[in-house]
C-alpha positions in Angstrom: 172.5 94.2 70.8 174.8 95.2 73.0 178.2 94.0 73.0 177.7 92.7 76.5 174.5 91.2 76.3 176.0 88.9 72.5 179.4 88.0 75.0 176.4 86.4 77.5 174.4 85.1 74.7 177.8 83.6 73.2 179.0 82.3 76.5 176.0 80.6 77.3 176.4 78.5 74.0 180.0 77.8 74.8 179.2 76.3 77.7 176.0 74.3 76.5 178.1 72.7 73.6 181.1 72.6 76.0 178.1 70.2 78.2 177.4 68.6 75.7 180.1 67.5 74.2 181.9 66.2 77.7 178.2 64.2 78.2 177.8 63.7 74.0 176.1 60.6 74.4 172.4 60.7 74.2 170.0 57.4 75.2 166.7 57.2 76.2 164.4 60.8 76.4 167.3 63.2 76.7 169.5 61.9 79.2 173.2 63.0 78.8 175.1 60.1 79.5 179.2 59.4 79.3 180.4 56.7 77.9 179.4 54.0 80.9 176.4 55.9 81.3 177.2 57.7 84.5 177.2 60.8 83.6 173.7 62.5 85.4 172.8 59.7 87.5 172.1 59.8 91.2 174.1 62.6 93.1 176.5 62.7 90.5 177.0 65.9 88.0 178.5 67.0 84.9 182.1 67.3 85.7 181.6 71.6 84.2 179.5 71.7 87.3 182.1 70.5 90.0 184.7 73.5 87.6 181.8 76.3 88.1 181.5 75.5 91.9 184.6 76.9 93.2 183.3 76.8 97.0 182.1 73.2 96.5 178.6 74.3 98.1 176.4 72.4 95.9 175.6 75.3 94.0 176.4 77.6 90.8 176.6 81.4 92.1 175.8 84.1 89.1 179.2 85.3 90.0 180.8 81.6 89.9 179.0 80.8 86.5 180.4 84.6 85.0 184.0 83.8 86.1 183.2 79.7 84.9 182.4 81.7 81.9 185.4 83.7 80.9 187.3 81.1 81.8 185.6 79.0 78.6 185.7 82.3 76.7 189.5 82.4 77.6 190.5 79.1 76.4 188.6 79.2 73.2 189.9 82.1 72.0 193.5 80.7 71.2 194.6 84.4 69.7 193.4 86.5 72.8 191.7 88.6 70.3 188.6 89.4 72.3 186.9 86.8 69.5 185.7 83.8 69.0 186.5 82.5 65.9 184.6 79.2 63.9 187.9 78.4 64.2 188.6 78.5 67.3 185.0 76.9 68.8 185.9 74.0 66.1 189.1 73.4 67.9 188.4 73.7 71.3 185.5 71.4 70.5 188.1 68.5 68.7 190.1 69.3 72.4 187.3 68.7 74.8 186.4 65.7 72.7 189.8 64.2 72.8 190.0 65.2 76.9 186.9 63.1 77.2 188.2 60.3 75.0 191.5 60.7 77.2 189.5 60.6 80.4 187.3 56.9 78.9 190.7 55.4 77.8 192.9 56.3 80.8 188.8 55.1 82.8 189.4 51.8 80.9 192.7 51.0 82.0 192.1 51.5 85.5 189.2 49.4 85.6 191.2 46.6 83.4 193.0 45.6 86.6 194.2 42.7 85.2 195.4 44.1 82.3 194.3 42.0 79.2 192.6 45.4 77.2 189.2 44.0 78.3 186.3 44.2 81.0 185.4 41.5 82.4 181.8 41.7 84.5 183.9 42.1 87.7 185.7 44.6 86.7 183.2 46.8 85.6 181.8 46.4 89.1 184.2 46.3 90.9 185.2 49.9 89.1 181.5 50.9 89.9 180.3 50.9 86.2 176.6 49.8 87.0 175.2 51.0 83.6 178.0 49.0 82.0 176.9 46.0 84.1 173.7 46.7 83.1 174.2 46.4 79.2 177.3 43.9 79.5 175.5 41.5 78.1 173.8 42.9 74.9 177.5 45.0 74.4 179.2 41.4 75.1 178.5 40.7 71.1 181.0 37.4 71.2 179.5 36.4 74.5 182.8 35.5 76.1 182.5 37.3 79.5 184.4 40.4 78.4 184.1 43.7 76.6 186.5 44.7 74.7 187.0 48.2 73.2 185.9 47.6 69.3 182.6 45.9 71.2 182.3 49.2 72.5 183.3 51.2 69.7 180.4 49.3 67.9 178.1 50.1 70.5 175.5 52.7 69.6 176.1 56.1 70.6 180.0 55.8 70.9 182.6 56.6 68.9 185.8 54.6 69.1 188.7 56.5 71.0 192.1 56.0 70.2 193.8 53.0 72.1 197.4 54.2 73.8 
């Protein structure tokens, strides 16, 4: 296999893995969702798409894809030797996972307008989290009208994010 073809295959795998980590919660029949079930809902696209669509025309050209893949490769190749080792890939995935968790902590904090550490239905609605609202009663295990980080951590397909 030519080095060029191998590189593209490796980059495609990296991109796929990156998208999977960014939207690592699966629910239903292959639908990827973020913590609030919003990753591919309606007109919203995964964050990776926005990062690749440099001219913001709603499409990713082959050139934009190449640039995006090169950027991903460079991020993962931390020792800059032109190869991505298993250790570098694992470290890259850990960093992406932590970045995702931090974005979830930030979204939670922003939605928690009264600062009590929990989200009420009103806060979830104001933060425009319709799928969280849809599942609110099911997630609210103690039926107190608020979702806590512990209740979210206990939800299926959700790993707890360390609270600040």
